[in-house]
Wavefront OBJ file of the C-alpha trace (Angstrom):
o trace
v 13.804 -14.373 19.112
v 15.976 -11.611 20.416
v 19.745 -11.839 20.823
v 22.132 -9.063 21.966
v 19.230 -6.489 21.668
v 18.284 -7.510 18.076
v 15.029 -9.235 17.200
v 16.262 -11.626 14.559
v 12.808 -12.654 13.504
v 12.201 -8.951 12.478
v 15.483 -9.050 10.694
v 14.700 -12.163 8.707
v 11.284 -11.082 7.817
v 12.541 -7.596 6.746
v 15.348 -9.219 4.703
v 13.000 -11.545 2.960
v 10.483 -8.519 2.387
v 13.288 -6.493 0.899
v 14.434 -9.215 -1.352
v 10.858 -9.666 -2.582
v 10.592 -5.921 -3.311
v 13.697 -6.244 -5.603
v 11.936 -9.096 -7.483
v 8.828 -7.043 -8.008
v 10.661 -3.848 -8.747
v 13.088 -5.230 -11.345
v 10.785 -8.004 -12.549
v 7.447 -6.591 -13.008
v 7.563 -2.971 -12.597
v 10.734 -1.378 -13.998
v 12.672 -4.374 -15.530
v 12.527 -3.158 -19.061
v 13.282 0.536 -18.327
v 16.188 -0.606 -15.996
v 17.690 -2.745 -18.673
v 17.594 -0.035 -21.165
v 19.084 2.617 -18.642
v 21.752 0.181 -17.717
v 22.473 -0.542 -21.296
v 21.760 -4.398 -20.836
v 19.982 -6.720 -23.239
v 17.630 -9.680 -22.259
v 20.259 -12.102 -23.163
v 22.769 -10.508 -20.849
v 20.329 -10.354 -17.897
v 19.134 -13.843 -18.486
v 22.628 -15.198 -18.882
v 23.606 -13.476 -15.436
v 25.158 -15.434 -12.571
v 22.878 -16.948 -9.799
v 25.469 -15.621 -7.398
v 23.926 -12.262 -7.937
v 20.826 -13.314 -6.233
v 22.926 -14.853 -3.302
v 24.674 -11.545 -2.943
v 21.354 -9.722 -3.034
v 19.894 -11.897 -0.320
v 23.023 -11.471 1.844
v 22.866 -7.764 1.262
v 19.287 -7.555 2.227
v 20.003 -9.590 5.402
v 22.908 -7.226 6.305
v 20.807 -4.175 5.554
v 17.835 -5.356 7.661
v 20.294 -6.165 10.453
v 21.981 -2.823 10.356
v 18.649 -0.903 10.148
v 17.247 -2.698 13.089
v 20.493 -1.687 14.961
v 20.071 1.844 14.038
v 16.494 1.917 14.893
v 17.180 0.294 18.270
v 19.929 2.834 19.092
v 18.062 5.896 18.280
v 16.173 7.614 21.249
v 12.537 6.693 21.852
v 9.997 3.863 21.628
v 10.202 1.592 18.626
v 7.223 2.097 16.397
v 5.967 1.853 12.775
v 6.560 5.511 12.369
v 9.995 5.524 13.894
v 10.950 2.595 11.690
v 9.790 4.425 8.535
v 11.546 7.700 9.585
v 14.849 6.067 10.395
v 14.691 4.077 7.009
v 13.895 7.398 5.147
v 16.973 9.088 6.792
v 19.218 6.287 6.155
v 18.033 6.323 2.647
v 18.470 9.948 2.161
v 21.865 10.273 3.895
v 23.617 7.088 2.654
v 21.841 5.381 -0.299
v 20.628 8.272 -2.415
v 23.859 10.086 -2.068
v 26.174 7.261 -2.809
v 24.027 5.945 -5.572
v 23.732 9.558 -7.090
v 27.607 10.034 -6.801
v 28.584 6.716 -8.401
v 26.169 6.995 -11.220
v 27.086 10.571 -11.866
v 30.895 9.767 -12.154
v 30.054 6.714 -14.209
v 28.019 8.911 -16.429
v 24.975 6.640 -16.250
v 21.691 7.916 -17.167
v 19.486 9.655 -14.700
v 16.728 7.217 -15.184
v 19.127 4.472 -13.839
v 19.898 6.519 -10.715
v 16.072 7.024 -10.152
v 15.053 3.380 -10.714
v 17.861 2.019 -8.510
v 17.510 4.710 -5.727
v 13.702 4.327 -5.779
v 14.169 0.520 -5.335
v 16.283 1.087 -2.143
v 13.795 3.616 -0.900
v 11.010 1.051 -0.995
v 13.296 -1.694 0.302
v 14.227 0.411 3.299
v 10.801 1.615 4.119
v 9.565 -1.952 3.991
v 12.353 -3.059 6.328
v 11.779 0.006 8.485
v 8.019 -0.844 8.854
v 8.797 -4.525 9.615
v 11.338 -3.587 12.251
v 9.114 -0.915 13.571
v 6.155 -3.310 14.022
v 8.051 -6.145 15.316
v 10.458 -4.201 17.587
v 14.209 -4.826 17.994
l 1 2 3 4 5 6 7 8 9 10 11 12 13 14 15 16 17 18 19 20 21 22 23 24 25 26 27 28 29 30 31 32 33 34 35 36 37 38 39 40 41 42 43 44 45 46 47 48 49 50 51 52 53 54 55 56 57 58 59 60 61 62 63 64 65 66 67 68 69 70 71 72 73 74 75 76 77 78 79 80 81 82 83 84 85 86 87 88 89 90 91 92 93 94 95 96 97 98 99 100 101 102 103 104 105 106 107 108 109 110 111 112 113 114 115 116 117 118 119 120 121 122 123 124 125 126 127 128 129 130 131 132 133 134 135 136
């Protein structure tokens, strides 16, 4: 299912896996801590818009697609290790930095930065593993 050098099966699987990581991360693992760090109540979170989930799904798809492109355009053979390394570098260079700067200027608690940045690290590593295993 490759088109224009991208394996879209890998992209779809990676996007779904990334979305599922978010559900586990903010649902089962760090939901209470995240709400406290973000200054949100259960009522606010439960009263949130379903549009947030649509945005998250679209963002996961776009992230998986772009990550597949970056993995595919870096030199060498596509592999699990390469997928993980590229994902780690993308996280370090773009996600951790922007998350840290935004939360710093917004005077958000360090715990929020750690929880959110940790989520994106796991998402990117999972996506990188999927793309590395499926190929681009």
